[in-house]
LODOTOR-298746 format. One line per 2 residues: number of its first residue (from 1); their letters; for each residue z negated, y negated, x of N, C-alpha, C, O. Coordinates in pm, whole numbers. Layout:
% LODOTOR-298746
NUM) a) Z/Y/X/Z/Y/X/Z/Y/X/Z/Y/X  ...
% end
This chain:
% LODOTOR-298746
1) ma) 615/-547/-1898/556/-450/-1807/642/-444/-1681/765/-438/-1689  577/-444/-1566/648/-437/-1439/583/-333/-1350/460/-321/-1345
3) tv) 666/-258/-1280/618/-160/-1183/602/-229/-1049/683/-314/-1011  497/-191/-976/467/-248/-845/439/-132/-750/368/-38/-785
5) lg) 495/-139/-628/462/-42/-524/372/-109/-423/395/-224/-384  268/-38/-379/177/-89/-278/186/-5/-152/208/116/-158
7) fd) 169/-70/-37/184/-4/93/63/-31/183/17/-144/196  14/77/244/-84/67/351/-9/98/480/12/214/513
9) fg) 32/-7/551/116/8/670/35/56/789/-75/9/815  93/153/860/38/199/987/152/237/1079/264/258/1032
11) ta) 126/246/1207/233/278/1301/276/424/1291/392/455/1322  187/514/1250/221/656/1238/241/700/1094/315/795/1067
13) ri) 175/631/1000/182/668/858/183/542/772/124/439/807  251/554/658/250/447/558/208/509/426/277/597/374
15) gv) 96/465/373/52/512/242/122/432/134/147/312/150  155/499/23/226/433/-86/154/463/-218/110/575/-243
17) av) 143/360/-301/84/372/-434/175/302/-534/259/221/-496  157/333/-661/235/270/-767/142/227/-878/35/285/-899
19) ge) 183/124/-950/106/79/-1064/193/-3/-1158/304/-44/-1123  140/-25/-1277/209/-104/-1379/124/-226/-1410/2/-217/-1425
21) te) 190/-342/-1419/115/-465/-1446/49/-463/-1583/-56/-525/-1602  109/-394/-1679/54/-393/-1815/-85/-332/-1819/-172/-382/-1891
23) vg) -107/-226/-1743/-239/-161/-1744/-324/-201/-1625/-446/-183/-1627  -262/-253/-1520/-337/-299/-1403/-410/-190/-1329/-519/-211/-1276
25) ma) -350/-71/-1324/-412/41/-1255/-314/99/-1154/-195/112/-1183  -365/133/-1036/-282/188/-929/-315/335/-910/-427/379/-935
27) qp) -214/410/-864/-237/551/-829/-163/583/-700/-52/534/-678  -223/666/-614/-157/703/-489/-40/796/-518/-47/880/-608
29) iq) 71/781/-441/183/871/-465/232/945/-341/280/1058/-354  220/886/-222/281/952/-107/231/892/23/187/777/28
31) vi) 239/973/130/220/924/266/351/950/339/399/1064/343  409/845/396/530/857/475/488/871/620/422/782/675
33) eg) 525/982/683/482/1011/819/594/977/918/712/983/883  555/942/1040/651/918/1146/652/773/1191/607/683/1119
35) ea) 705/752/1311/705/619/1369/841/553/1371/850/431/1389  949/630/1354/1084/573/1359/1114/497/1229/1090/547/1120
37) ne) 1166/375/1244/1189/289/1128/1290/344/1028/1265/339/908  1402/394/1074/1507/433/979/1462/543/882/1485/529/762
39) pr) 1398/652/929/1351/751/832/1244/695/737/1239/731/620  1160/606/789/1057/546/705/1121/461/595/1083/472/478
41) fa) 1217/377/633/1282/293/533/1370/374/439/1390/334/324  1424/486/486/1501/575/396/1408/633/290/1445/641/173
43) ai) 1287/674/329/1190/726/233/1147/618/135/1133/645/15  1127/496/184/1090/385/96/1204/355/-1/1180/326/-118
45) sk) 1327/360/48/1443/337/-38/1447/436/-154/1477/399/-268  1416/563/-126/1412/664/-232/1304/631/-334/1325/646/-454
47) li) 1189/587/-286/1081/550/-378/1120/430/-464/1089/426/-583  1186/335/-404/1230/217/-480/1335/257/-583/1332/207/-696
49) de) 1425/346/-548/1524/395/-645/1456/470/-760/1497/458/-875  1353/546/-727/1283/625/-829/1198/538/-921/1203/554/-1043
51) wr) 1119/447/-864/1021/372/-941/1073/237/-992/1019/184/-1089  1176/182/-929/1236/54/-970/1131/-59/-981/1118/-121/-1086
53) pq) 1057/-84/-872/952/-186/-879/1012/-327/-884/1123/-351/-837  936/-417/-943/973/-558/-944/907/-634/-830/952/-742/-792
55) tl) 800/-578/-775/724/-642/-667/674/-534/-572/646/-421/-613  663/-571/-445/604/-485/-342/479/-554/-289/478/-676/-271
57) vv) 374/-478/-265/248/-532/-215/214/-460/-85/214/-337/-80  186/-536/20/154/-480/150/14/-525/191/-20/-643/183
59) gl) -67/-429/235/-200/-461/285/-191/-535/418/-114/-496/506  -269/-639/431/-272/-719/554/-404/-691/626/-510/-735/582
61) pv) -396/-618/738/-518/-585/811/-568/-704/892/-492/-769/964  -696/-730/879/-762/-836/958/-899/-784/998/-951/-688/940
63) hi) -957/-849/1098/-1094/-815/1137/-1187/-846/1020/-1151/-920/929  -1305/-789/1024/-1402/-807/916/-1434/-956/893/-1468/-995/781
65) dg) -1423/-1039/998/-1449/-1183/983/-1326/-1259/936/-1329/-1382/923  -1215/-1187/912/-1094/-1250/861/-994/-1293/967/-884/-1337/933
67) te) -1030/-1280/1094/-935/-1318/1199/-828/-1211/1214/-851/-1093/1187  -711/-1254/1258/-598/-1164/1271/-602/-1090/1405/-668/-1133/1500
69) he) -529/-978/1410/-517/-899/1532/-375/-842/1540/-290/-879/1459  -349/-754/1636/-214/-703/1658/-153/-639/1533/-36/-663/1503
71) mt) -230/-560/1460/-176/-494/1341/-146/-594/1229/-63/-566/1143  -211/-708/1229/-181/-811/1130/-35/-854/1143/38/-861/1045
73) ar) 6/-883/1266/144/-926/1292/242/-813/1257/349/-839/1203  207/-691/1289/296/-578/1258/311/-558/1108/420/-529/1060
75) ar) 202/-573/1034/209/-560/888/292/-673/827/368/-650/734  278/-794/881/361/-906/834/509/-876/860/593/-901/773
77) rf) 540/-824/977/678/-790/1010/731/-684/914/844/-694/867  650/-581/886/687/-478/791/715/-539/652/814/-504/588
79) an) 628/-628/608/647/-694/478/778/-773/477/852/-769/378  805/-845/584/931/-921/593/1052/-828/590/1153/-859/527
81) ql) 1042/-714/658/1151/-617/658/1173/-560/518/1287/-542/475  1065/-530/447/1077/-481/310/1152/-582/223/1246/-547/152
83) gg) 1109/-707/230/1172/-811/149/1319/-828/184/1402/-844/95  1352/-825/312/1489/-842/356/1578/-725/319/1692/-745/276
85) rf) 1528/-604/335/1609/-485/306/1630/-462/157/1739/-424/114  1525/-485/78/1530/-444/-62/1541/-562/-159/1550/-543/-280
87) rl) 1540/-684/-105/1557/-804/-188/1460/-807/-306/1497/-837/-420  1334/-776/-275/1228/-781/-374/1118/-872/-323/1099/-884/-202
89) pv) 1045/-937/-414/931/-1017/-368/823/-928/-308/794/-820/-359  765/-975/-199/659/-902/-130/535/-989/-125/540/-1105/-83
91) ql) 424/-934/-168/295/-1002/-165/206/-934/-61/208/-812/-46  130/-1014/12/33/-962/109/-106/-968/49/-142/-1065/-19
93) vd) -186/-864/75/-322/-856/23/-416/-820/136/-389/-728/214  -525/-891/146/-630/-861/244/-675/-717/221/-718/-681/112
95) er) -666/-636/326/-701/-494/309/-832/-457/377/-857/-339/403  -916/-555/406/-1044/-523/470/-1119/-418/389/-1136/-431/268
97) lt) -1164/-316/458/-1249/-209/405/-1179/-113/310/-1245/-23/257  -1047/-127/286/-981/-35/194/-979/109/246/-995/202/168
99) sa) -961/127/376/-962/264/431/-1100/326/419/-1112/445/390  -1204/247/440/-1340/298/425/-1367/334/279/-1429/437/251
101) ea) -1321/250/185/-1336/280/43/-1261/408/7/-1312/492/-67  -1140/422/60/-1058/540/33/-1127/665/86/-1131/768/17
103) et) -1180/658/206/-1252/771/266/-1369/812/178/-1389/931/153  -1445/715/130/-1560/743/43/-1516/806/-88/-1577/903/-134
105) ml) -1411/751/-149/-1360/805/-276/-1318/951/-260/-1350/1035/-345  -1246/981/-153/-1200/1119/-130/-1318/1213/-104/-1319/1326/-153
107) aq) -1415/1167/-26/-1533/1251/3/-1611/1278/-126/-1655/1390/-150  -1628/1175/-209/-1701/1192/-335/-1626/1284/-431/-1688/1349/-516
109) ag) -1493/1289/-419/-1413/1378/-504/-1413/1522/-450/-1350/1610/-509  -1482/1546/-338/-1495/1680/-286/-1389/1722/-186/-1379/1840/-152
111) hg) -1311/1628/-137/-1210/1661/-37/-1276/1686/99/-1360/1607/143  -1238/1794/165/-1283/1820/300/-1214/1727/398/-1127/1649/359
113) wk) -1253/1735/525/-1200/1643/627/-1048/1648/635/-984/1544/636  -989/1769/640/-843/1781/653/-772/1724/531/-670/1657/545
115) sr) -824/1748/415/-764/1696/292/-777/1543/288/-683/1473/248  -893/1492/329/-911/1345/331/-810/1282/425/-748/1181/391
117) kr) -793/1341/543/-699/1286/641/-556/1284/584/-482/1188/606  -518/1387/514/-384/1399/458/-358/1296/347/-245/1249/332
119) hl) -460/1261/271/-443/1172/156/-492/1029/179/-468/941/96  -560/1006/290/-628/879/311/-538/757/297/-575/661/231
121) da) -420/759/357/-335/641/357/-281/608/218/-267/491/182  -252/712/139/-204/688/2/-317/631/-84/-293/543/-167
123) va) -438/680/-66/-551/627/-142/-585/485/-95/-625/402/-176  -570/457/33/-588/320/82/-484/228/19/-516/115/-18
125) aq) -359/276/5/-255/197/-63/-294/173/-208/-269/65/-262  -354/272/-271/-402/256/-408/-506/144/-415/-501/60/-505
127) ri) -600/142/-320/-704/38/-318/-642/-100/-294/-684/-198/-355  -541/-107/-207/-473/-234/-180/-406/-284/-308/-421/-400/-345
129) lq) -332/-196/-374/-262/-235/-496/-362/-270/-607/-339/-364/-682  -470/-195/-617/-572/-226/-718/-633/-362/-692/-659/-438/-786
131) tw) -658/-395/-566/-709/-528/-531/-611/-635/-576/-652/-739/-629  -483/-612/-555/-380/-708/-598/-385/-727/-749/-381/-840/-798
133) fe) -394/-617/-824/-403/-629/-969/-525/-711/-1010/-517/-793/-1101  -637/-689/-942/-762/-753/-979/-768/-901/-940/-845/-977/-998
135) ts) -688/-941/-844/-698/-1079/-793/-575/-1165/-816/-578/-1283/-781  -468/-1110/-872/-342/-1186/-877/-297/-1232/-1014/-192/-1293/-1026
137) na) -374/-1204/-1117/-330/-1232/-1254/-205/-1152/-1292/-135/-1189/-1386  -177/-1045/-1220/-60/-961/-1252/-85/-879/-1377/9/-841/-1446
139) hs) -211/-852/-1407/-246/-772/-1522/-236/-858/-1647/-310/-956/-1660  -147/-823/-1737/-117/-907/-1854/-232/-917/-1951/-230/-1003/-2039
141) gr) -333/-833/-1938/-445/-838/-2031/-544/-948/-2000/-646/-959/-2068  -518/-1030/-1900/-613/-1136/-1861/-581/-1266/-1926/-651/-1365/-1904
% end
């Protein structure tokens, strides 16, 4: 069994989710707010100390047709920084439509607009990590 942390990278917020390879299920845990790198990486360091993941998964934003854009390069840079700082393997996952899925999930669960906004990035990270579990053979039951 291995713990995995998933990240929905954004310039103002980073959503974080956690999951276990044995069960192949992800759950949202936190949204890290702010744009300054050091406080963001300090918060991530605390999560890594708490959860002790073996792998990190970062959502890779691309246009709906799969072409890259400015945020694609920024997410790649973030993934490289994670790997360099924490010496853990980092996997990239196509995150197309994960924010829309997260928005729908929160609305269906009865969250109002303010609550959806507060939780959206963590639920998007959950969708990213769940996609990784479903497509990477990380789930040992396969």
